[in-house]
PASEBA-1860 file (N, C-alpha, C; in nm, 3 decimals):
! residues 299
1> MKGRWLWI> 0.083/-0.121/0.000/0.000/0.000/0.000/0.087/0.127/0.000 ~ 0.192/0.121/0.085/0.281/0.237/0.092/0.348/0.261/-0.042 ~ 0.386/0.152/-0.110/0.451/0.166/-0.240/0.360/0.231/-0.342 ~ 0.230/0.198/-0.334/0.134/0.256/-0.429/0.123/0.406/-0.409 ~ 0.112/0.449/-0.282/0.101/0.592/-0.254/0.230/0.666/-0.295 ~ 0.343/0.600/-0.279/0.470/0.662/-0.319/0.470/0.694/-0.468 ~ 0.423/0.599/-0.549/0.417/0.622/-0.693/0.317/0.731/-0.729 ~ 0.209/0.738/-0.655/0.109/0.843/-0.679/0.169/0.980/-0.651
9> VIAANLVA> 0.244/0.991/-0.541/0.307/1.119/-0.505/0.410/1.159/-0.610 ~ 0.490/1.062/-0.654/0.592/1.092/-0.756/0.526/1.138/-0.886 ~ 0.420/1.069/-0.927/0.349/1.105/-1.050/0.288/1.244/-1.039 ~ 0.230/1.274/-0.923/0.168/1.406/-0.902/0.272/1.517/-0.910 ~ 0.389/1.492/-0.854/0.496/1.592/-0.859/0.545/1.613/-1.002 ~ 0.555/1.505/-1.077/0.598/1.517/-1.215/0.498/1.597/-1.298 ~ 0.369/1.569/-1.276/0.264/1.644/-1.347/0.271/1.791/-1.310 ~ 0.294/1.819/-1.181/0.302/1.958/-1.135/0.422/2.029/-1.199
17> LVGLAFWL> 0.536/1.960/-1.206/0.655/2.020/-1.265/0.636/2.049/-1.413 ~ 0.576/1.953/-1.485/0.550/1.974/-1.627/0.452/2.089/-1.647 ~ 0.349/2.094/-1.562/0.252/2.202/-1.571/0.315/2.337/-1.546 ~ 0.403/2.345/-1.446/0.472/2.471/-1.417/0.566/2.511/-1.531 ~ 0.628/2.411/-1.594/0.718/2.441/-1.706/0.643/2.506/-1.821 ~ 0.518/2.464/-1.844/0.437/2.524/-1.950/0.375/2.656/-1.905 ~ 0.342/2.666/-1.776/0.273/2.784/-1.725/0.371/2.897/-1.695 ~ 0.486/2.864/-1.636/0.586/2.965/-1.599/0.724/2.926/-1.655
25> PHLMISPG> 0.737/2.916/-1.786/0.865/2.870/-1.843/0.981/2.963/-1.813 ~ 0.955/3.094/-1.795/1.063/3.187/-1.768/1.126/3.163/-1.632 ~ 1.053/3.097/-1.542/1.106/3.063/-1.410/1.160/2.921/-1.404 ~ 1.103/2.832/-1.483/1.136/2.690/-1.471/1.250/2.644/-1.565 ~ 1.251/2.694/-1.686/1.346/2.638/-1.784/1.422/2.744/-1.864 ~ 1.417/2.870/-1.824/1.488/2.974/-1.898/1.639/2.951/-1.890 ~ 1.709/2.954/-2.003/1.854/2.932/-2.002/1.934/3.054/-1.958 ~ 1.869/3.168/-1.938/1.940/3.288/-1.897/1.862/3.412/-1.932
33> PLIPGHAT> 1.909/3.530/-1.887/1.839/3.655/-1.915/1.840/3.689/-2.064 ~ 1.738/3.763/-2.105/1.728/3.804/-2.246/1.817/3.924/-2.274 ~ 1.847/3.945/-2.401/1.922/4.063/-2.442/1.837/4.186/-2.413 ~ 1.898/4.305/-2.394/1.821/4.425/-2.360/1.704/4.454/-2.453 ~ 1.722/4.431/-2.583/1.616/4.461/-2.678/1.490/4.379/-2.658 ~ 1.503/4.263/-2.596/1.388/4.175/-2.572/1.357/4.159/-2.424 ~ 1.414/4.246/-2.342/1.396/4.235/-2.197/1.249/4.244/-2.155 ~ 1.168/4.317/-2.232/1.025/4.330/-2.196/0.949/4.200/-2.217
41> LTTDCYAC> 1.011/4.103/-2.284/0.945/3.974/-2.310/0.988/3.867/-2.211 ~ 1.053/3.908/-2.102/1.108/3.811/-2.007/1.004/3.713/-1.956 ~ 0.883/3.761/-1.929/0.778/3.673/-1.875/0.684/3.620/-1.983 ~ 0.715/3.649/-2.108/0.629/3.605/-2.219/0.709/3.518/-2.315 ~ 0.746/3.399/-2.271/0.829/3.309/-2.352/0.761/3.272/-2.484 ~ 0.626/3.265/-2.481/0.554/3.220/-2.600/0.548/3.325/-2.709 ~ 0.604/3.444/-2.682/0.614/3.544/-2.788/0.714/3.497/-2.894 ~ 0.811/3.416/-2.852/0.913/3.366/-2.945/0.912/3.214/-2.958
49> HAPLRGAS> 0.869/3.145/-2.852/0.876/2.999/-2.850/0.739/2.936/-2.867 ~ 0.736/2.826/-2.938/0.616/2.744/-2.947/0.637/2.622/-2.858 ~ 0.535/2.580/-2.782/0.551/2.464/-2.693/0.605/2.342/-2.768 ~ 0.708/2.284/-2.711/0.771/2.162/-2.762/0.844/2.182/-2.895 ~ 0.850/2.306/-2.945/0.916/2.332/-3.073/1.032/2.430/-3.061 ~ 1.029/2.515/-2.962/1.133/2.615/-2.947/1.106/2.740/-3.027 ~ 1.207/2.827/-3.037/1.192/2.953/-3.110/1.190/2.926/-3.259 ~ 1.122/3.013/-3.331/1.112/2.996/-3.476/1.116/3.131/-3.545
57> TERCITCH> 1.161/3.129/-3.670/1.167/3.251/-3.749/1.028/3.310/-3.769 ~ 0.928/3.225/-3.782/0.791/3.273/-3.803/0.748/3.366/-3.690 ~ 0.788/3.335/-3.566/0.749/3.420/-3.454/0.833/3.548/-3.450 ~ 0.957/3.541/-3.501/1.040/3.662/-3.505/0.976/3.769/-3.593 ~ 0.927/3.726/-3.710/0.876/3.825/-3.806/0.735/3.873/-3.773 ~ 0.678/3.825/-3.663/0.552/3.885/-3.619/0.578/4.023/-3.560 ~ 0.702/4.047/-3.513/0.740/4.178/-3.461/0.836/4.251/-3.556 ~ 0.926/4.175/-3.616/1.027/4.234/-3.704/0.983/4.219/-3.849
65> TVADIGLR> 0.955/4.330/-3.913/0.918/4.328/-4.055/1.041/4.292/-4.137 ~ 1.028/4.194/-4.224/1.142/4.144/-4.300/1.214/4.256/-4.374 ~ 1.140/4.345/-4.436/1.201/4.451/-4.515/1.278/4.551/-4.430 ~ 1.250/4.555/-4.298/1.314/4.654/-4.211/1.424/4.595/-4.123 ~ 1.441/4.465/-4.125/1.542/4.403/-4.037/1.681/4.457/-4.070 ~ 1.749/4.506/-3.968/1.881/4.564/-3.985/1.880/4.709/-4.025 ~ 1.762/4.762/-4.061/1.751/4.900/-4.105/1.667/4.984/-4.010 ~ 1.558/4.926/-3.959/1.469/4.998/-3.868/1.433/4.910/-3.749
73> TTKGQAIT> 1.399/4.976/-3.639/1.356/4.904/-3.521/1.212/4.857/-3.541 ~ 1.161/4.780/-3.446/1.023/4.732/-3.455/0.924/4.848/-3.445 ~ 0.971/4.963/-3.396/0.884/5.081/-3.387/0.897/5.170/-3.509 ~ 0.975/5.125/-3.607/0.988/5.201/-3.731/1.096/5.306/-3.730 ~ 1.177/5.312/-3.623/1.283/5.412/-3.616/1.408/5.360/-3.687 ~ 1.474/5.450/-3.761/1.597/5.411/-3.832/1.706/5.375/-3.731 ~ 1.778/5.269/-3.759/1.888/5.228/-3.671/2.001/5.328/-3.686 ~ 2.045/5.387/-3.576/2.147/5.491/-3.579/2.286/5.430/-3.579
81> VAQAVRAT> 2.383/5.519/-3.601/2.523/5.476/-3.603/2.560/5.416/-3.468 ~ 2.517/5.480/-3.360/2.551/5.431/-3.226/2.491/5.294/-3.200 ~ 2.369/5.272/-3.245/2.304/5.143/-3.224/2.372/5.033/-3.305 ~ 2.414/5.068/-3.424/2.475/4.969/-3.511/2.622/4.947/-3.480 ~ 2.680/5.036/-3.396/2.822/5.029/-3.359/2.907/5.026/-3.486 ~ 2.881/5.121/-3.574/2.957/5.129/-3.698/3.005/5.272/-3.717 ~ 3.108/5.289/-3.799/3.162/5.422/-3.823/3.077/5.499/-3.923 ~ 2.995/5.431/-4.001/2.909/5.495/-4.099/2.766/5.443/-4.082
89> PMKMSFHQ> 2.667/5.519/-4.129/2.528/5.473/-4.116/2.507/5.338/-4.184 ~ 2.416/5.261/-4.130/2.388/5.128/-4.184/2.285/5.142/-4.296 ~ 2.326/5.118/-4.418/2.238/5.138/-4.533/2.216/5.011/-4.615 ~ 2.288/4.904/-4.582/2.279/4.784/-4.664/2.171/4.691/-4.613 ~ 2.088/4.642/-4.704/1.983/4.547/-4.667/2.045/4.408/-4.657 ~ 2.126/4.389/-4.555/2.204/4.266/-4.540/2.114/4.144/-4.525 ~ 2.019/4.152/-4.434/1.936/4.035/-4.405/1.847/3.997/-4.523 ~ 1.807/4.096/-4.600/1.718/4.068/-4.711/1.790/3.993/-4.824
97> ELTEQDCM> 1.923/3.994/-4.824/1.999/3.929/-4.930/2.039/3.786/-4.895 ~ 2.004/3.741/-4.775/2.039/3.605/-4.736/1.958/3.503/-4.815 ~ 2.023/3.393/-4.847/1.955/3.290/-4.925/1.863/3.204/-4.841 ~ 1.879/3.209/-4.708/1.794/3.131/-4.618/1.753/3.219/-4.501 ~ 1.626/3.230/-4.476/1.575/3.315/-4.368/1.555/3.231/-4.242 ~ 1.662/3.214/-4.167/1.659/3.138/-4.042/1.728/3.220/-3.935 ~ 1.650/3.293/-3.856/1.707/3.383/-3.756/1.796/3.310/-3.657 ~ 1.751/3.191/-3.614/1.825/3.116/-3.513/1.957/3.060/-3.563
105> ACHSDHAG> 1.981/3.067/-3.694/2.109/3.019/-3.747/2.223/3.107/-3.697 ~ 2.192/3.233/-3.662/2.297/3.325/-3.618/2.267/3.388/-3.482 ~ 2.141/3.407/-3.450/2.105/3.483/-3.331/2.065/3.395/-3.214 ~ 2.100/3.440/-3.095/2.055/3.379/-2.970/2.023/3.493/-2.874 ~ 1.901/3.496/-2.823/1.858/3.608/-2.740/1.884/3.588/-2.591 ~ 1.930/3.469/-2.553/1.955/3.442/-2.411/2.104/3.445/-2.381 ~ 2.136/3.488/-2.259/2.272/3.483/-2.209/2.274/3.393/-2.086 ~ 2.393/3.367/-2.034/2.400/3.281/-1.916/2.412/3.136/-1.953
113> PKLTQRDR> 2.397/3.046/-1.856/2.409/2.901/-1.885/2.301/2.856/-1.982 ~ 2.340/2.808/-2.096/2.244/2.770/-2.201/2.204/2.624/-2.182 ~ 2.116/2.601/-2.086/2.082/2.464/-2.050/1.995/2.396/-2.155 ~ 1.906/2.473/-2.217/1.816/2.412/-2.314/1.836/2.467/-2.454 ~ 1.930/2.561/-2.468/1.949/2.624/-2.599/2.032/2.535/-2.689 ~ 1.994/2.525/-2.813/2.073/2.445/-2.906/2.205/2.515/-2.932 ~ 2.302/2.440/-2.972/2.435/2.495/-2.994/2.429/2.609/-3.095 ~ 2.499/2.719/-3.059/2.505/2.832/-3.151/2.602/2.800/-3.264
121> RPFSHALL> 2.569/2.847/-3.382/2.657/2.827/-3.496/2.710/2.961/-3.542 ~ 2.837/2.967/-3.582/2.889/3.093/-3.634/2.819/3.128/-3.765 ~ 2.824/3.255/-3.799/2.759/3.298/-3.922/2.818/3.226/-4.042 ~ 2.733/3.171/-4.124/2.778/3.099/-4.243/2.771/3.192/-4.364 ~ 2.886/3.219/-4.424/2.888/3.304/-4.542/2.819/3.238/-4.661 ~ 2.791/3.109/-4.649/2.719/3.041/-4.756/2.576/3.093/-4.769 ~ 2.527/3.162/-4.664/2.393/3.221/-4.670/2.388/3.344/-4.760 ~ 2.504/3.400/-4.790/2.509/3.520/-4.873/2.501/3.485/-5.021
129> RVATRERC> 2.445/3.576/-5.094/2.446/3.560/-5.239/2.591/3.576/-5.287 ~ 2.623/3.515/-5.399/2.761/3.515/-5.448/2.814/3.656/-5.465 ~ 2.734/3.746/-5.520/2.778/3.883/-5.543/2.815/3.952/-5.412 ~ 2.736/3.928/-5.307/2.764/3.988/-5.176/2.885/3.922/-5.112 ~ 2.898/3.793/-5.130/3.008/3.718/-5.069/3.143/3.766/-5.120 ~ 3.147/3.816/-5.242/3.273/3.861/-5.301/3.305/4.006/-5.267 ~ 3.214/4.073/-5.196/3.238/4.212/-5.156/3.253/4.218/-5.004 ~ 3.366/4.173/-4.954/3.389/4.167/-4.809/3.372/4.304/-4.744
137> ASCHAAPT> 3.420/4.409/-4.814/3.418/4.543/-4.756/3.277/4.598/-4.740 ~ 3.177/4.532/-4.799/3.040/4.580/-4.782/2.991/4.554/-4.639 ~ 3.057/4.462/-4.568/3.021/4.435/-4.428/3.139/4.459/-4.334 ~ 3.258/4.426/-4.378/3.377/4.434/-4.293/3.459/4.558/-4.326 ~ 3.514/4.621/-4.221/3.603/4.735/-4.242/3.737/4.683/-4.296 ~ 3.792/4.754/-4.392/3.919/4.713/-4.450/4.031/4.730/-4.348 ~ 4.121/4.632/-4.334/4.232/4.646/-4.239/4.325/4.758/-4.280 ~ 4.379/4.830/-4.182/4.463/4.947/-4.211/4.607/4.929/-4.163
145> DDRHRKLN> 4.643/4.809/-4.118/4.779/4.788/-4.068/4.879/4.788/-4.184 ~ 5.007/4.799/-4.150/5.112/4.809/-4.251/5.116/4.687/-4.343 ~ 5.091/4.571/-4.288/5.102/4.450/-4.369/5.003/4.451/-4.484 ~ 4.881/4.496/-4.457/4.779/4.494/-4.561/4.792/4.612/-4.657 ~ 4.846/4.723/-4.610/4.861/4.839/-4.698/4.961/4.813/-4.809 ~ 5.055/4.721/-4.785/5.159/4.694/-4.884/5.113/4.601/-4.995 ~ 4.996/4.543/-4.978/4.949/4.445/-5.076/4.889/4.512/-5.198 ~ 4.885/4.440/-5.303/4.824/4.488/-5.427/4.675/4.512/-5.403
153> PAMGCVTC> 4.626/4.635/-5.426/4.484/4.665/-5.402/4.390/4.575/-5.480 ~ 4.437/4.518/-5.589/4.351/4.432/-5.671/4.328/4.296/-5.605 ~ 4.406/4.265/-5.504/4.390/4.136/-5.436/4.261/4.133/-5.357 ~ 4.195/4.021/-5.357/4.075/4.005/-5.275/4.111/3.941/-5.142 ~ 4.023/3.957/-5.045/4.049/3.900/-4.912/4.066/3.749/-4.918 ~ 3.993/3.685/-5.010/3.996/3.539/-5.017/4.130/3.486/-5.066 ~ 4.219/3.576/-5.110/4.352/3.532/-5.149/4.425/3.472/-5.029 ~ 4.398/3.527/-4.911/4.466/3.481/-4.789/4.370/3.426/-4.684
161> HTADGWKP> 4.249/3.479/-4.680/4.155/3.443/-4.573/4.039/3.360/-4.626 ~ 3.973/3.293/-4.533/3.855/3.214/-4.568/3.734/3.268/-4.494 ~ 3.617/3.229/-4.538/3.494/3.273/-4.473/3.474/3.208/-4.337 ~ 3.550/3.104/-4.308/3.535/3.035/-4.179/3.602/3.110/-4.066 ~ 3.698/3.197/-4.097/3.766/3.272/-3.993/3.875/3.360/-4.051 ~ 3.902/3.473/-3.983/4.006/3.565/-4.029/4.144/3.501/-4.013 ~ 4.158/3.421/-3.908/4.283/3.349/-3.884/4.254/3.201/-3.874 ~ 4.350/3.114/-3.910/4.481/3.150/-3.967/4.469/3.188/-4.114
169> AHFDHAAL> 4.555/3.279/-4.156/4.557/3.321/-4.296/4.653/3.233/-4.375 ~ 4.625/3.220/-4.501/4.711/3.142/-4.590/4.768/3.239/-4.693 ~ 4.874/3.308/-4.651/4.926/3.417/-4.732/5.012/3.365/-4.848 ~ 4.988/3.420/-4.964/5.066/3.385/-5.082/5.168/3.496/-5.106 ~ 5.295/3.466/-5.080/5.399/3.568/-5.095/5.415/3.615/-5.239 ~ 5.358/3.541/-5.332/5.367/3.582/-5.472/5.294/3.714/-5.495 ~ 5.209/3.752/-5.400/5.135/3.878/-5.414/5.222/3.999/-5.384 ~ 5.340/3.978/-5.326/5.428/4.088/-5.291/5.515/4.129/-5.410
177> TKVELDRC> 5.557/4.253/-5.407/5.652/4.300/-5.507/5.789/4.241/-5.474 ~ 5.881/4.244/-5.569/6.015/4.188/-5.548/6.085/4.260/-5.433 ~ 6.065/4.390/-5.422/6.130/4.467/-5.315/6.082/4.419/-5.179 ~ 5.951/4.404/-5.163/5.896/4.360/-5.035/5.930/4.214/-5.008 ~ 5.939/4.135/-5.112/5.969/3.993/-5.095/6.108/3.972/-5.037 ~ 6.198/4.065/-5.063/6.334/4.056/-5.010/6.349/4.124/-4.874 ~ 6.242/4.182/-4.824/6.246/4.251/-4.695/6.151/4.183/-4.597 ~ 6.188/4.063/-4.557/6.101/3.984/-4.468/6.068/4.059/-4.340
185> ESCHKPPG> 6.167/4.134/-4.288/6.148/4.202/-4.160/6.044/4.313/-4.167 ~ 6.002/4.352/-4.288/5.899/4.455/-4.299/5.764/4.403/-4.252 ~ 5.748/4.270/-4.248/5.625/4.209/-4.197/5.652/4.117/-4.077 ~ 5.763/4.047/-4.080/5.794/3.948/-3.977/5.894/4.003/-3.876 ~ 5.874/3.971/-3.752/5.968/4.008/-3.647/6.091/3.918/-3.657 ~ 6.210/3.976/-3.663/6.331/3.893/-3.674/6.344/3.799/-3.555 ~ 6.382/3.674/-3.577/6.400/3.581/-3.464/6.513/3.629/-3.375 ~ 6.495/3.616/-3.245/6.594/3.667/-3.150/6.681/3.562/-3.087
193> DSLHRPIK> 6.675/3.438/-3.135/6.756/3.333/-3.074/6.902/3.347/-3.115 ~ 6.988/3.277/-3.044/7.132/3.290/-3.065/7.176/3.244/-3.203 ~ 7.102/3.154/-3.263/7.139/3.106/-3.396/7.118/3.213/-3.502 ~ 7.009/3.288/-3.491/6.975/3.384/-3.596/7.030/3.525/-3.571 ~ 7.054/3.562/-3.447/7.096/3.699/-3.418/7.218/3.745/-3.499 ~ 7.322/3.664/-3.507/7.440/3.713/-3.581/7.428/3.706/-3.732 ~ 7.323/3.643/-3.782/7.309/3.623/-3.926/7.248/3.746/-3.992 ~ 7.313/3.795/-4.093/7.263/3.909/-4.168/7.232/3.864/-4.310
201> GNCAQCHS> 7.133/3.927/-4.369/7.102/3.893/-4.507/6.959/3.845/-4.524 ~ 6.932/3.795/-4.642/6.797/3.754/-4.678/6.761/3.621/-4.612 ~ 6.642/3.615/-4.554/6.595/3.491/-4.491/6.586/3.377/-4.591 ~ 6.567/3.412/-4.719/6.551/3.309/-4.822/6.677/3.225/-4.840 ~ 6.787/3.265/-4.780/6.908/3.183/-4.787/6.886/3.049/-4.720 ~ 6.797/3.047/-4.620/6.772/2.922/-4.546/6.625/2.882/-4.546 ~ 6.535/2.979/-4.557/6.393/2.951/-4.543/6.319/2.978/-4.675 ~ 6.202/2.921/-4.686/6.119/2.943/-4.804/5.993/3.019/-4.764
209> TQAWEPAT> 5.925/3.073/-4.862/5.801/3.146/-4.834/5.684/3.052/-4.807 ~ 5.705/2.923/-4.827/5.598/2.827/-4.802/5.580/2.803/-4.653 ~ 5.692/2.798/-4.580/5.688/2.774/-4.436/5.824/2.806/-4.376 ~ 5.822/2.845/-4.249/5.947/2.878/-4.179/6.031/2.752/-4.158 ~ 5.965/2.643/-4.133/6.033/2.514/-4.115/5.975/2.412/-4.212 ~ 6.057/2.318/-4.259/6.200/2.305/-4.230/6.284/2.406/-4.307 ~ 6.397/2.445/-4.246/6.488/2.538/-4.311/6.571/2.465/-4.415 ~ 6.625/2.542/-4.508/6.700/2.481/-4.618/6.847/2.523/-4.616
217> FEHDKLFV> 6.899/2.558/-4.497/7.039/2.600/-4.488/7.131/2.487/-4.533 ~ 7.221/2.518/-4.625/7.312/2.417/-4.680/7.450/2.435/-4.618 ~ 7.474/2.362/-4.512/7.602/2.370/-4.443/7.716/2.322/-4.533 ~ 7.683/2.234/-4.627/7.787/2.178/-4.715/7.856/2.285/-4.800 ~ 7.790/2.400/-4.818/7.853/2.506/-4.894/7.971/2.564/-4.818 ~ 7.971/2.546/-4.685/8.079/2.597/-4.601/8.171/2.484/-4.555 ~ 8.108/2.378/-4.508/8.186/2.261/-4.463/8.094/2.140/-4.464 ~ 8.143/2.032/-4.524/8.063/1.910/-4.536/8.062/1.836/-4.403
225> LDRDHNAS> 7.943/1.818/-4.347/7.932/1.748/-4.218/7.918/1.598/-4.243 ~ 8.029/1.535/-4.272/8.026/1.391/-4.298/8.118/1.319/-4.200 ~ 8.106/1.190/-4.197/8.190/1.106/-4.112/8.193/1.157/-3.969 ~ 8.311/1.177/-3.914/8.322/1.218/-3.774/8.286/1.364/-3.753 ~ 8.262/1.436/-3.861/8.231/1.578/-3.848/8.081/1.606/-3.847 ~ 8.001/1.503/-3.847/7.855/1.521/-3.839/7.817/1.544/-3.693 ~ 7.856/1.660/-3.642/7.843/1.691/-3.499/7.735/1.795/-3.475 ~ 7.708/1.820/-3.349/7.611/1.923/-3.313/7.674/2.061/-3.330
233> CETCHKNP> 7.593/2.163/-3.336/7.642/2.299/-3.363/7.746/2.344/-3.260 ~ 7.715/2.319/-3.131/7.802/2.370/-3.026/7.939/2.302/-3.021 ~ 7.956/2.191/-3.092/8.086/2.125/-3.096/8.190/2.216/-3.161 ~ 8.150/2.284/-3.266/8.241/2.373/-3.339/8.217/2.520/-3.308 ~ 8.092/2.555/-3.283/8.057/2.695/-3.257/8.043/2.715/-3.106 ~ 8.150/2.763/-3.046/8.153/2.777/-2.901/8.082/2.902/-2.851 ~ 8.066/2.999/-2.938/8.002/3.124/-2.899/7.861/3.128/-2.957 ~ 7.758/3.099/-2.877/7.621/3.095/-2.930/7.569/3.230/-2.975
241> ADYRQYTC> 7.641/3.336/-2.939/7.599/3.470/-2.980/7.644/3.504/-3.122 ~ 7.735/3.424/-3.176/7.785/3.453/-3.310/7.828/3.323/-3.377 ~ 7.745/3.271/-3.464/7.774/3.144/-3.531/7.872/3.160/-3.647 ~ 7.915/3.283/-3.672/8.020/3.299/-3.772/8.153/3.250/-3.717 ~ 8.167/3.251/-3.586/8.289/3.203/-3.523/8.283/3.052/-3.504 ~ 8.394/2.988/-3.522/8.399/2.843/-3.505/8.541/2.803/-3.466 ~ 8.557/2.680/-3.425/8.690/2.628/-3.395/8.697/2.481/-3.436 ~ 8.815/2.440/-3.483/8.838/2.299/-3.516/8.924/2.232/-3.409
249> YGCHEHTL> 8.968/2.310/-3.310/9.055/2.255/-3.207/8.975/2.173/-3.107 ~ 9.043/2.075/-3.047/8.980/1.997/-2.940/8.931/1.862/-2.984 ~ 8.937/1.830/-3.112/8.891/1.699/-3.160/9.011/1.617/-3.208 ~ 9.032/1.502/-3.148/9.138/1.410/-3.189/9.273/1.484/-3.196 ~ 9.336/1.481/-3.314/9.468/1.542/-3.326/9.461/1.692/-3.353 ~ 9.337/1.747/-3.357/9.324/1.888/-3.392/9.351/1.978/-3.271 ~ 9.469/1.964/-3.215/9.511/2.057/-3.110/9.583/2.173/-3.176 ~ 9.590/2.283/-3.107/9.656/2.400/-3.164/9.802/2.369/-3.200
257> ANVREEHE> 9.870/2.292/-3.113/10.011/2.261/-3.139/10.027/2.175/-3.264 ~ 9.943/2.073/-3.277/9.954/1.984/-3.394/9.921/2.058/-3.524 ~ 9.817/2.138/-3.520/9.777/2.212/-3.640/9.887/2.310/-3.681 ~ 9.944/2.380/-3.583/10.052/2.474/-3.614/10.171/2.401/-3.677 ~ 10.209/2.289/-3.619/10.325/2.216/-3.669/10.305/2.171/-3.813 ~ 10.188/2.114/-3.842/10.163/2.063/-3.977/10.159/2.175/-4.080 ~ 10.102/2.288/-4.044/10.090/2.397/-4.141/10.222/2.472/-4.160 ~ 10.299/2.486/-4.053/10.427/2.555/-4.068/10.523/2.474/-4.153
265> EEGIRNFD> 10.506/2.340/-4.150/10.588/2.257/-4.238/10.561/2.287/-4.385 ~ 10.437/2.332/-4.414/10.400/2.367/-4.551/10.421/2.515/-4.580 ~ 10.476/2.586/-4.482/10.500/2.728/-4.501/10.376/2.814/-4.482 ~ 10.274/2.758/-4.419/10.149/2.833/-4.397/10.152/2.891/-4.256 ~ 10.146/3.023/-4.247/10.154/3.089/-4.117/10.016/3.128/-4.062 ~ 9.923/3.152/-4.152/9.788/3.193/-4.108/9.693/3.075/-4.133 ~ 9.657/3.007/-4.027/9.576/2.885/-4.042/9.453/2.887/-3.950 ~ 9.409/3.006/-3.911/9.293/3.015/-3.820/9.161/2.986/-3.890
273> NCVKCHRS> 9.152/3.018/-4.018/9.026/2.996/-4.090/9.034/2.865/-4.167 ~ 9.008/2.754/-4.098/9.028/2.620/-4.155/8.946/2.597/-4.281 ~ 8.818/2.640/-4.281/8.730/2.607/-4.393/8.763/2.685/-4.519 ~ 8.858/2.778/-4.508/8.901/2.848/-4.628/8.969/2.750/-4.724 ~ 9.034/2.650/-4.666/9.102/2.549/-4.748/9.039/2.411/-4.735 ~ 8.993/2.379/-4.616/8.938/2.246/-4.591/8.785/2.254/-4.589 ~ 8.721/2.198/-4.691/8.576/2.204/-4.702/8.508/2.076/-4.656 ~ 8.586/1.977/-4.615/8.529/1.851/-4.569/8.628/1.782/-4.478
281> ADEEPSGE> 8.599/1.657/-4.442/8.688/1.581/-4.355/8.816/1.540/-4.428 ~ 8.821/1.563/-4.557/8.942/1.533/-4.634/9.056/1.621/-4.583 ~ 9.167/1.561/-4.547/9.278/1.637/-4.491/9.349/1.722/-4.595 ~ 9.332/1.687/-4.720/9.399/1.764/-4.824/9.327/1.896/-4.846 ~ 9.401/2.003/-4.858/9.338/2.133/-4.880/9.269/2.139/-5.015 ~ 9.169/2.227/-5.024/9.093/2.239/-5.148/9.165/2.320/-5.253 ~ 9.270/2.393/-5.211/9.344/2.475/-5.306/9.279/2.609/-5.329 ~ 9.179/2.643/-5.244/9.110/2.770/-5.265/9.179/2.886/-5.194
289> GRGEEKDG> 9.273/2.857/-5.106/9.337/2.967/-5.038/9.439/2.918/-4.939 ~ 9.500/3.012/-4.876/9.603/2.979/-4.779/9.569/3.038/-4.643 ~ 9.440/3.048/-4.613/9.401/3.095/-4.480/9.426/3.242/-4.461 ~ 9.375/3.326/-4.554/9.403/3.469/-4.544/9.335/3.534/-4.425 ~ 9.223/3.475/-4.377/9.148/3.542/-4.271/9.186/3.488/-4.135 ~ 9.173/3.573/-4.035/9.205/3.535/-3.898/9.079/3.516/-3.816 ~ 9.100/3.473/-3.690/8.995/3.466/-3.589/8.886/3.366/-3.621 ~ 8.909/3.273/-3.710/8.811/3.169/-3.735/8.677/3.220/-3.778
297> ERD> 8.671/3.320/-3.866/8.544/3.373/-3.914/8.532/3.347/-4.063 ~ 8.409/3.315/-4.104/8.383/3.290/-4.245/8.350/3.419/-4.317 ~ 8.357/3.413/-4.449/8.316/3.529/-4.530/8.168/3.552/-4.513
END
C-alpha cells in the first residue's frame, strides 16, 4: 500500500513540474536573461517559442518586418550609427539578401548558462548571395595595418583568408613585389635566438616562403658534415651569440700545437680559418686559399 502511494506522489509531482514548465517557463526552464532589446518579453516566452518546438523565425517576423530588419527598429525608427556600432550609417539590406531566412542560425537572445538552448553556430557566409560574398568590404572594415597596406589593391580578401575565420591566414607571398619579398622584416619580427641573431642577409638563404620550417640552410657550402664531423652545432661553434665564429681545435689530433706544426711545415703561417682550405673531412686542402682570414670567421 505504501509503495502505491509513493508512486502516486511521484506522478503528481511530475505532473506539477510539467505544468509549471508550460505555465511559468521563464522561471522553470529559462537558459538565462534576455538581451536588452527583448527584456520586456522576459515573462512572455511564448512570444518567441512554441511549446515543444522552441523559437522559430515565423514568430520573429511577427514583430520584425522582413524589409526593415537591420535598417529599422520594430517601432519604425531608423537604426542609428551608435546602435549599429559602426563608423558609418547602416544602409545595406544585409538580411534581405540572405539565401535562407533562419534567424536562429545566427542569433541567440539568451545569455548565461544555455541549459536548453541548441548549440550556436557561427555565421555561415554560404547564406550570402555570391555577389555579396565577393564584396567583403560591404560588411567588414578594410584592415589598415602596414602588412595589408603593402598588398596589391587588386587582391581580394579570399587570397589569404577564408569565410570560416580571419585566422589562420594562408598568405601567398607571390602577391608581394620583389622589393617587399626581399624585406622579410617589414612584416615578420626577426628571430631573436642565438642562432639567428648574428646572421645578416635575406631569410631566403635558409627559409622558403611556403613555411618557416624546415629550413634549407646548406652547411655543405661551407663545410661538409660527414663522417666524424657530423656533430652538433656547439661542438664547433663555441660562442652561441655569433655562429660565424667556429673552432676545429679539441677533436682528436686537432690541437693547436699539432695544427701549427703541420701547417708551418707547408709554409702556412695563417691557419685560423680552416674552412678556407678544408671544405670537408678530407685532410687535403681544397686549393682555394692559404688561410688569409684570422679569428676563425667565415666570409
